[in-house]
ROZA-654332 format. One record per residue (C-alpha): x, y, z. Coordinates in steps of 0.02 Angstrom, whole numbers. Layout:
N
      c1      c2      c3
       X       Y       Z
...
//
This chain:
498
      c1      c2      c3
   -2918   -1133     216
   -2803   -1074     340
   -2683    -951     349
   -2542   -1055     323
   -2623   -1160     175
   -2645    -975      95
   -2445    -977      72
   -2424   -1141       1
   -2425   -1081    -197
   -2314    -931    -161
   -2196   -1020     -64
   -2202   -1178    -197
   -2167   -1046    -341
   -2033    -969    -231
   -1942   -1148    -207
   -1966   -1197    -385
   -1866   -1022    -423
   -1743   -1058    -305
   -1715   -1242    -344
   -1700   -1172    -537
   -1554   -1045    -471
   -1462   -1181    -380
   -1454   -1293    -527
   -1331   -1170    -597
   -1308   -1210    -794
   -1390   -1379    -770
   -1323   -1547    -735
   -1234   -1564    -893
   -1132   -1411    -890
   -1089   -1418    -704
   -1030   -1618    -734
    -937   -1556    -877
    -865   -1439    -756
    -840   -1546    -624
    -746   -1671    -756
    -618   -1542    -775
    -567   -1542    -592
    -639   -1397    -549
    -762   -1346    -430
    -936   -1265    -475
    -967   -1103    -402
   -1074   -1147    -251
    -958   -1276    -225
    -819   -1146    -219
    -913   -1045     -84
    -961   -1184      22
    -756   -1251      16
    -704   -1068      72
    -850   -1026     209
    -874   -1095     370
    -992   -1249     349
   -1169   -1196     341
   -1132    -991     371
   -1181    -943     186
   -1316    -836     157
   -1356    -778     -30
   -1419    -631     -85
   -1501    -579    -265
   -1560    -777    -320
   -1686    -715    -430
   -1582    -583    -522
   -1583    -638    -716
   -1771    -733    -712
   -1715    -898    -821
   -1526    -855    -806
   -1480    -941    -655
   -1423    -802    -521
   -1381    -708    -678
   -1218    -821    -659
   -1156    -737    -509
   -1179    -824    -326
   -1159    -708    -209
   -1195    -671     -35
   -1120    -671     172
   -1016    -801     264
    -916    -825     384
    -701    -881     375
    -662    -945     561
    -809    -865     639
    -770    -685     561
    -907    -629     421
    -848    -591     238
    -931    -534      81
    -899    -659     -71
    -951    -688    -243
    -928    -824    -344
    -945    -814    -575
   -1033    -958    -612
    -941   -1010    -785
   -1073   -1150    -802
   -1210   -1021    -827
   -1173    -920    -995
    -993    -950    -974
   -1004    -825    -821
   -1027    -675    -891
   -1087    -521    -827
   -1261    -405    -876
   -1353    -273    -765
   -1413    -388    -664
   -1269    -464    -591
   -1185    -310    -591
   -1279    -243    -476
   -1249    -395    -370
   -1070    -354    -401
   -1091    -169    -338
   -1197    -222    -178
   -1062    -329    -152
    -941    -203    -120
   -1053     -82     -38
   -1100    -234      90
    -915    -245     116
    -886     -78     168
   -1056     -57     260
    -994    -200     363
    -845    -162     374
    -777    -366     309
    -687    -428     199
    -748    -428      26
    -705    -592     -83
    -701    -637    -269
    -701    -794    -344
    -677    -783    -539
    -711    -882    -694
    -774    -779    -821
    -804    -691    -999
    -849    -515    -947
    -991    -415   -1004
   -1121    -511   -1092
   -1178    -437   -1252
   -1360    -379   -1232
   -1401    -248   -1349
   -1433    -148   -1193
   -1334      21   -1145
   -1302      26    -960
   -1322     223    -959
   -1289     304    -810
   -1238     148    -716
   -1139     121    -563
   -1004     -20    -593
    -942    -125    -476
    -769     -60    -501
    -826     102    -414
    -869      26    -256
    -741    -106    -258
    -617      48    -264
    -694     130    -113
    -662     -27     -20
    -483     -30     -56
    -367      11      99
    -541      14     203
    -572    -185     189
    -461    -314     151
    -504    -368     -35
    -456    -536     -99
    -487    -627    -295
    -461    -792    -344
    -430    -850    -527
    -493   -1026    -535
    -521   -1016    -751
    -542    -912    -895
    -550    -741    -842
    -571    -593    -968
    -609    -408    -988
    -717    -316    -852
    -722    -451    -745
    -535    -495    -746
    -498    -310    -693
    -557    -353    -527
    -410    -460    -482
    -260    -318    -498
    -383    -177    -403
    -374    -326    -261
    -266    -326    -108
    -217    -513    -144
    -257    -613    -291
    -212    -802    -307
    -234    -910    -451
    -249   -1097    -497
    -143   -1199    -610
    -299   -1189    -722
    -335   -1009    -701
    -291    -880    -847
    -316    -708    -850
    -304    -566    -988
    -406    -413   -1056
    -486    -506   -1198
    -486    -682   -1230
    -404    -772   -1376
    -520    -759   -1501
    -550    -578   -1469
    -367    -546   -1499
    -347    -666   -1656
    -497    -551   -1722
    -399    -391   -1662
    -227    -429   -1687
    -207    -593   -1807
    -127    -664   -1666
    -163    -857   -1613
    -136    -892   -1464
    -193   -1004   -1315
    -257    -949   -1154
    -110   -1016   -1042
      12    -923   -1160
     -95    -765   -1152
    -122    -760    -977
     -84    -920    -877
      -7    -938    -724
     170    -913    -804
     114    -747    -898
       4    -687    -744
     152    -715    -596
     279    -656    -731
     184    -478    -727
     153    -463    -550
     -51    -469    -610
     -69    -614    -469
      29    -630    -320
      20    -829    -321
     -36    -971    -370
     -83   -1162    -306
    -119   -1323    -385
    -322   -1345    -390
    -455   -1258    -331
    -454   -1322    -158
    -280   -1290    -129
    -314   -1095    -180
    -476   -1056     -70
    -394   -1144      99
    -247   -1014      54
    -366    -869      44
    -437    -921     218
    -262    -913     287
    -203    -767     212
    -360    -679     309
    -286    -751     443
    -168    -604     487
    -281    -473     477
    -424    -401     557
    -591    -379     468
    -566    -182     415
    -452     -35     434
    -566      24     589
    -515    -145     686
    -334    -194     733
    -270    -387     706
    -335    -503     810
    -194    -594     929
    -155    -794     943
    -193    -861    1112
     -12    -888    1193
      47   -1053    1182
     237   -1128    1168
     246   -1056     997
     232    -872    1054
     347    -845    1189
     516    -796    1224
     658    -883    1162
     841    -875    1099
     878    -867     901
    1079    -985     916
    1028   -1052     755
    1073    -877     664
    1250    -891     708
    1275   -1060     579
    1124    -975     460
    1205    -789     412
    1366    -788     373
    1486    -662     432
    1565    -653     270
    1449    -534     165
    1512    -622      -2
    1447    -789      73
    1263    -813      19
    1114    -886     122
     937    -902     115
     826    -762     232
     694    -890     219
     786   -1005     366
     807    -845     445
     614    -833     442
     570    -991     496
     702    -959     655
     634    -784     716
     441    -818     700
     313    -905     777
     332   -1080     705
     278   -1175     591
     185   -1015     519
     214    -900     397
     159    -863     225
     240    -781      89
     152    -668     -28
     206    -656    -228
     341    -772    -197
     397    -790    -381
     384    -583    -431
     524    -489    -357
     608    -636    -272
     760    -509    -199
     650    -444     -87
     526    -574      18
     384    -530      63
     278    -625     205
     143    -624     341
     200    -715     493
     142    -711     669
     287    -641     809
     240    -693    1000
      56    -735     919
      23    -570     820
       7    -549     661
     157    -443     562
     205    -420     404
     403    -462     349
     498    -368     204
     649    -454     192
     801    -422      82
     849    -599      -7
    1039    -628     -19
    1024    -793    -130
     942    -656    -269
    1032    -539    -340
    1161    -528    -187
     992    -446    -113
    1018    -298    -225
     838    -201    -242
     786    -229    -424
     616    -147    -501
     520    -279    -481
     558    -319    -298
     527    -137    -246
     359    -121    -345
     308    -292    -243
     367    -208     -84
     288     -47     -89
     116    -124    -139
     116    -249       4
     175    -127     136
      33      -8      78
     -79    -163     128
      17    -201     301
     -12     -21     343
    -177      -4     282
    -239    -139     415
    -103    -103     559
      10    -253     536
     179    -200     613
     303    -225     480
     477    -322     523
     597    -252     391
     774    -380     383
     903    -286     282
    1040    -359     194
    1072    -281      48
    1233    -188     -50
    1095     -78    -120
     976     -49    -280
    1016    -148    -404
    1143     -43    -551
    1179     -66    -711
    1100     -15    -902
     933    -160    -884
     897    -110    -704
     901      70    -754
     803      39    -904
     661     -54    -811
     636      91    -691
     738      39    -527
     748     229    -455
     561     262    -478
     519      96    -408
     628     133    -272
     569     292    -215
     365     189    -240
     461      88    -113
     544     220     -15
     356     331     -15
     262     190      46
     363     147     198
     384     306     257
     207     367     235
     174     194     325
      88     244     520
      96      75     578
     222     -13     695
     390     -33     609
     555    -125     657
     723    -154     570
     869    -267     593
    1013    -252     501
    1077    -436     477
    1262    -383     375
    1238    -225     281
    1129     -98     217
    1180      29      83
    1138     179       4
     954     205     -23
     948      14      -6
     966      50     190
     829     210     169
     686      90      70
     709     -41     219
     663      81     351
     842      92     435
     820     309     392
     822     391     573
     678     484     624
     565     371     526
     477     335     663
     512     167     690
     478      60     842
     641       3     854
     809     -19     756
     937    -160     793
    1106    -201     703
    1207    -356     703
    1399    -304     763
    1516    -294     612
    1354    -257     502
    1430    -127     342
    1343      22     308
    1385     161     205
    1349     261      61
    1416      90     -48
    1502     -42      -1
    1722     -17      13
    1750    -136    -136
    1632     -32    -238
    1726     122    -173
    1897      69    -185
    1873      38    -376
    1767     192    -401
    1896     311    -341
    2048     193    -416
    2120     183    -238
    2288     123    -196
    2295     -61     -95
    2334      41      91
    2198     154      60
    2093     -12       9
    2122     -74     175
    2060      90     243
    1913      83     184
    1860     -85     213
    1912     -62     410
    1808      96     404
    1681     -21     304
    1669    -156     474
    1687     -33     599
    1523      74     521
    1387       0     636
    1497      43     822
    1524     226     736
    1333     220     706
    1287     145     886
    1392     276     964
    1273     415     890
    1102     311     907
    1097     276     718
    1003     118     786
     927      84     949
    1045     -64     999
    1164    -177     928
    1126    -347     962
    1174    -512     978
    1107    -633     823
    1047    -748     966
     932    -619    1039
     845    -569     873
     689    -641     904
     691    -586    1070
     734    -424    1051
     589    -386     926
     458    -468    1032
     501    -335    1171
     499    -195    1056
     348    -262     973
     251    -275    1120
     305    -118    1183
     232     -44    1024
      57    -142    1029
      33     -46    1222
      13     123    1098
    -137      51    1050
    -259     108    1180
    -398     146    1070
    -476     100     895
    -402     190     727
    -481     364     690
    -591     372     555
    -513     298     392
    -483     414     255
    -378     322     129
    -347     345     -58
    -341     162    -156
    -201      30    -143
    -100      73    -300
    -107    -107    -397
//
C-alpha cells in the first residue's frame, strides 16, 4: 500500500462529514426555506462574496448538527478580505449552542486580529436549550464589542432573529433587514407565555417596527437586494480604523464642475421648501450616494458618497421635513452616523439649512436636548476631516451640531450669500419680544446681513456662489487629505453607541 492509499479511509471519512455539513438541515428543510423566497445560509454567503473566495472554518463543530447551525469563514468583497457568519435556519432554527458560540467568538476575534470587516447574516431563534451550563465562557458579544470602532461591523436580518443572536444587529455599525426579516428580544410564543399578548412576528419586530425604533437602519426587498446593499455599503469604508478609505480611479465623474442647478433647487426664500436629496445629486459624484436610515429621523439625511472619487459621509438637513428642524430621532441618527464615519476616517460634509432644534412639548418630552447634545458631542469629538456649508439658515444650537461653530477643527466652512444666522430667526425673535413693526423689519434686515457680518469677522472661511459649491468642497477636501501622510496612530476607541 502506498502512502497515498493509506490516506484513503481517513479522507473518505472527512469527506463524508463535510458532505453532511454542507447539506445543512437536509433537502426537505432547505427546499422549504427556498419555497419562502429565501436563500439558504450557504447561498447567502456565495451571493455576498466574490465568486469562489469563501474559506470556511469550524465545519465539524456540532458533530451530527450540521456546522452547529452557523456557517462561518472568510472571503473577499471586491477583492478585499472580510469575515462572515450566517445563521442556518434549516438546522435547529439557527439556534446557538456552546459550539456555535465559539465560532461566533472566533469570527470577531479574527476580524479584529486581521483588521478586516465582519458581517453577520441573522436568522435564528437565540440560544438552544441544551441543559448544559456555560459557566465561565466567553460570549461572542464581548468579542464583537471589542471590534466596534476598529473594524466595520455589518449585520443583515433575513428572517426571524430573536434573543442573543438579535443583539448582534444593534451593536453593528450598520444593520439592514429584508422584507421577510423580524427582530425581537423574544419571539411571539415567549411573549404569549410571558405577558399573554398574542402578536405576530411581523407586528412584534418586522420592518415597520424595527425601522421606526431605529434597531435596523435600512430595509430591502429580498435576500439578494440586502446582500448587494452590504457590498455597496462596505465599498465606502477602509478595511479597518488602521487604514484610510480607498479613492476611486479618477474619471469624468470625479473632476471639478460648476453646479448651476443649485440656483433652481435651493429657493432663496427661507419659507419655500426644497429636497436636499436633489442637492446631493448635484454636488457629489454621479450617480452615486447611499443613504443610511432614510426612514428614521428624516429631518436629517445621512449618506455615504464620493466627492472627486474620495469616500465621504454627508450629514444634511432636510427642509422638506419639519422645515429642517432637528428632532430627537434625527439627532440620534446623526450622532451614531458621525461616530461611525469618524472611526473609519471618512471626511464628513455638513450641509446646513435648519431653524434650530425642534421646539415644543412633544419634542422636549422625547429628549431633544439630550439627543442634540449627543450629536454635538459626536461631531465636535470627531477627528476626521470636517467641511461645512450653510445653504440658507442655521440658527442657535442647530448651527453648532452641524459643525458651523468656529474653532471646531473644520477643514473649511462656507456659506451662501444671504444665509441667515443667529440665536433664532427674526420672525421668532419679533414674536418673542413683541417687537413693533418697524423693529421687526430691522430684525429681519439684520438677519439677512448676518452672513456678511460673520464673513467680515471670519465666522466662516468664505462666502460662495451656489454654483461654486462642488468645486469649493472638492478643493478643500483635497487640501485636507494632504494631511494624511502616514497611517493613523494605534487605534484606541470606546464602543460606538448603538
